[in-house]
Each structure stands twice: as C-alpha cells, then as structure tokens.
N, C-alpha and C positions, 0 to 999 in steps of 0.2 A: 583784253584790248592791248595791243602793242603800243608802246610809247617811244620805242627807239628801235632802229633797224640794225645798227652796227653793234655787234656783240664781240667782245674780246674773249680770251680764255681765262680771265681772272675769276676767282671764286665769287659766288653770288649767295645771297641770303634770301630766305623765304620769310615774309611777314604775314601773319594772319590776325585779323581784327574781328573778334566775335562780339557782335552787338545784340541787343535785345530783339531786334527785328531781322537784321541781315548780317551775314558774315562776309567780309571783304578780305581778299588775299592778293599778294603780289610777289614778284621776284625783283630784288633790289640789288644794285651794285654798291660798292663802298662809298661812292660819291652821293648816294641818296637818290639816284635815278630809279624810278619804278619802271622796269623794262616791260613787264607784262602784268596785267591785273584782271581780276574778275570777281564775281560774288555769287553767293547762294543765299537762300532763306535760312535763317536759324531755326525756324519754327515748322518747316514742312513735315518733319518726322515726330513732332510732339516731344514727349518725354524720353523717346528712345535715342540714346546717344550713338549706338553703333551704326545705324543707317546714316546718321549725319556725318560721321567720320568717313564712311564709305563714299558718300556723295562728294565730300570735300576732296578725298583722294582722287576720285575720277576727274573732277574738274581741274584740280591743281596739277595733276600729272600731265595734262595737255600743255599747260604753261611751262612746266619743267622741261618737257621735250623740245618746245620751241626755243628755250633758253640754252639748249646744249646738253641736256640730259642730267640725270641724278648725280653724276660724278662732279659736276660743277657746283653743286649745292653744299655750302659749308654747314648749314643747319637751318632750323626753323625756330622763329620767335613767335609767340602767341600772346596777344593781349585779350583778356576776357574779364567781364565783371566778376569781382571776388576771386580773381586768379591769384594764387599764392606763389610768390617768387621762390620761396624756400622749399615748398613741398611739391609744386607742380599740380596742385589740386585746385579745382574750382569748388568753393565751399558755400553752399546755401545762397546762391545768387538769386535775388528776388525777381530779376527781370529776364531770366533765362528759363527755357522750358524744362531743363533737367533739374531734378530736386536732389537735395542732400549734398554729399561730397562726391565729386566726379574726378577721377585721376586723368585729367585731360592731357597733360604733357606726356604721360606714359602711353595713352591710347594713340596719340598722334605719332609719337616716336616709333611705336611698334608697327603702325600701318605704313609709314613712309621709310622706315629704317634710316632715319636721320636724327642726329642729336637735336633735342627739342627743349626749349626753355619758355616758361610761362610767367606772365606778370599781369597785374590788374590792367584793364583796358585804358583807363585814364593815365596810369603810370606810363604805359607805352606811348600815349599821345604826348605826354610831357617830355619823354626822352626824344621823341621825334622833333618836338618844338625846340628843344635845347640844341640839338645837333644841326637842324636845317631851317628853323623858322624864326618867329619873333623873339624867342628867348636865346638866340645864338649869342654867346659871349656872356650871358647872365649866370650868376652863381646862386642867386636867391630869387625864386619866383614860385608862384602857385598857378597850376593849370586847372581850369574848371571846364568840364565838358557838359554842355547843355543839350542833351538829346532826349531819348526816351526816358532816361534818368538823369541824375546829376552825379558825375564822377569828378575825381580830383587827383592831382599828383603834386606833391610838395617837394620842391628842391631847395635844399639849404646847404650853403658852402660847397656848391657844385655837385652834391650827392642827393639822389632820390631817397626820401625817407621811407623805409619799409617797416620800421618798428620791430619789436622783438619776435613777432609771430608772422610778419609779412603782410599785415592788414592795415598799416598806418595810412592815413589820408582818406578815410571815408567821410569827407566833409558833407557829402550829399545827405548823409543820415544824421547829421547833427540836428538837434531840436532847436528850431527857431521860434516857433509859436507853441508854448506849453499847452498841452491838451488840444492841439489844433487838428487839422485835417488828417484823417486816417490814411496811412500808407498801406494799401492792401497787401503788398508783397512782404512787408516786415511785421505788420500788425502794430507798428508804433504810430504815435500821433505827433503832428507838427514838425516833421522833418523838412529840411530845405528842399529835398527832392519832390515832396508832395506839392510844392508851390512853383518852383523855378525850372522844372523840366518842361518839355513839350507837353507831356501828359498833364502836368500841373496847370499849365496855361489853359488847356481844354477844360479842366475841372473848374477853374476860376471863371471861365467864360460861361459855363453852364449855370454856376451859382449866381453870377451877376445878371444873366438873362432872366433868371427866376425871381430875383429880389429887386431888380431895377426896372421900373415901368417905361423907361425911355425907349424911343424908337431906335432900331438898330438894323443894319443890313444883315447882322448875324441871325436875326429872327427868321430869315428866309432860308437858313441852312438847316436841313434835317439834323436832329441831335446826334444821330449815329455817324454823320459825316463831318461834324464840327471838329476842327483841329487847329493847331497853332498857325498853320499856313492860312486858313480861312480868316483867322483873327487878324493876321498881318494884311491880307488882301483888303479887309474892311478898313483897317487903320489908314492905309495909304489913300483910301477914298474919302478920308476925313471923318470916319465913323467915331463918334464921341465915346461910345461904350467900349469899342475895341481899343481905343487909346487908354481908357481907364484900366482895362485888363492888363495892358503892358505896364502902366504906371504902378499898379499893385504888385505885379511880378518883380519890377525893378526895386520897389520898396523892400520886399522880402529879401531879394538877392543882395541888394546894397547893404542891408543890415547884417546879413551873414558874412559878406566880404569884409566888413569892418571888424568883425570878430576875428576873422582869419588873419587880417593884417596885424592886429594887436598880438596875435600868437607868434608869428614868425618874421614880421617886418620884411616882407619881400620887396624887391625892386619893382616888380610888376605882377599883376594878375592877368593871365592870358585866358580869354574866353574862346571856346571852341565848340563847334556843333551847330546843328540846324537852327536853334533858336537865335543865334547871333545874326542870322539873315534878316531879322527884324530891324537891324541897324539902330539908329538913334531912338526908335520907339522903346527899345529895351536898354540900350547903353546909357542914355542920358539919365533916366530915373535911377538906374543902378549906381552910376557915379555920384549923383547928388546925394543919395541916401547912404552910400558908403562914407562920404566925407562928413555928413552931418552926424554920423554915429561914431566917428573917430575922436579920441582925445587929441589935444592940440599937437603933441609931439609927433603924431603920425600924419597929420593933415597935409594935403597937397604934396605928398612925397611919392605916393604909389601910383604908377600908371595902370590904367585898365586898357589892355590891348586886345584886339581880335586876332586870332591866329592868322599867320601868313600862309599856312599850308592849306592845300586843297583838302576838304573834308574827307574825300575818298583816299587820300594818301597819308595823312598824319599818323594815324595809329598803325598803319602798315609799315611806315618808315620807322616808327618807334619800336615796334615789335621786332622788325628785322635788325635793328641796331643791337638788340640783345645778343644776336648771333656773333657779332664781331668781338664781344667780350668773353665769349666762351674760351675756356682753356684748351690748348692743343690745336 
C-alpha cells in the first residue's frame, strides 16, 4: 500500500517484521516515512523456509520496483522472534513455524542480493519507538510487545542491550508464577508470556469460564473462536467476567513490570501490540499492580505509555533503522 507519492532519489531501506502469524514489510526513507508496505502469512508454508523466502521476494520485489528499483535500496533490516543480531540466525523461536536454527539473514541476503541485518522483533520495535515514537529522546526505557507472545527490548544509556550472545531481553520468558501455566512452545511453566500475551488472555478466559459459574457474554462464543478481541468486546458491554480476565492479566503484567523496573530503573515502559487496544481494561490494573509491587524508591517514577506508532509500522521502522547503521 502506497503511503507517499513523491519519491526522491535518496537511498531507501527495507524493513521486515516477522511475527508468529504474519510478516509485514515496507520501504522506508531516512525520515521514517513508510513509502510502501504489504504483508504475507508467516505460516502458509509450514516449516518450509525456502518457499516463505520465495513468496517474500515476489511480494517485496513489487514494492522495490515501485520505489525506484533495487539500486535505491541500501539494505534490509529484519526483526524476528529469537533473531540474533550477532549471528543473523533465528534460533529456536517457539512462535514461528521453523524449528531449530535458521540462517535467516543469510537466506534473505542471498535471495535479494542486498546487505541484510537481523535482530529480535521486539528489539526492532524498541529501536523504532526510540527513533520515531513515544521513546524519542529517552535513553532508558523498556519496550514490551503484547501480541501472540510477549517480547521486549531494553534500552539503557541510549543503547539497546543485546547481552554477550545477542539474546538479552527475553522478559516474556521470565517466570512470574512458579510451576504455573505451561507454555507449549518452550515447555516451561509460569512465564509472563503464558499469561500476558493475547494467547494468554484466551487461556485465562477459558479457565475462568470453566471455573466461574457467573453468566457471561463469552459463554455464547464457541471455544475455538474465543480470543482477546472477543474478551474486549464483552468487557466494553459491561461483562463482569471479561473485566476480571483483564484484571487478572493486569495483575500478572504489573507484577512482572515491577521486577523489570527494579532491574534497570527505566524512565518509561512502553507497551505495544494488539493487547494494548483493550485500553484502560488492561492499562489500569497493570499500572496499579506495578506500583503496589515496587519498593518505595521506585514508586511513582516510571511512566507506562502506549506506543505512538501504528502497529503495522513500528517494527518495520525499527528493522529498517538497522540499515542506516550499516558500515559502508
């Protein structure tokens, strides 16, 4: 989809955001304007990576031609779950169809014949937020993405924290409830992602419907069609159980955020992703439970903000920003 009609001859960057369900991509200028964008399903080809790369090439090539051709492209930045900035590999990503270690940057670079750099999808969103969004001007913040899973990017002293092996910032897999809910992708129990993702909200809804005898609009929704959007729709109609689902989710998320605040003392925590569309149903209990779990020295200091960037643009912008840092 074109978002601007006037194209100069300045270099452009390609940003690709690979999510558990869909892959979004766009062509971006240095000012953070997404000139053209589109998306494909991440799951159409199952565990086969090569057909996915081929489809990505076919769809993205159309946008490259519209933007003036391959010669204008400085490079490609990719954000993906468990994407390793140092190696260019996607390693054991529980929410992606490809198993094991996938040399994603190498595959994309080979197909497009353009320099390609990879990072974790949440790290890419954090970079986009720092350059163009709610974290502009901040040097210390944590980005939490609330989508199919829970991702995070930690920025301290103006630098994204990668750790010694490229995998720092997997806050979604920190254990919040010991021996709690099973995370099918990792086999671990009680992780934040098991509760505070859109998937986690659905699981909470199913559990509460089974264990709570109260009437609820959600009882009219077939189990296989129940999702976080249906819970929100019920909540705005005043459904008590739906509100309790969000209250519980905010309780878990707020407790986790308190731990994160006491770890890095950020200026703000920025929430991004589909679950933030629930607004105060999720933000209010999250903020209350974060504050109640903080020791006094941290209380009432850390803002909880919702991303200013369009969900479809943030990770694309962040991934494309990696390109401008390339040497040469």
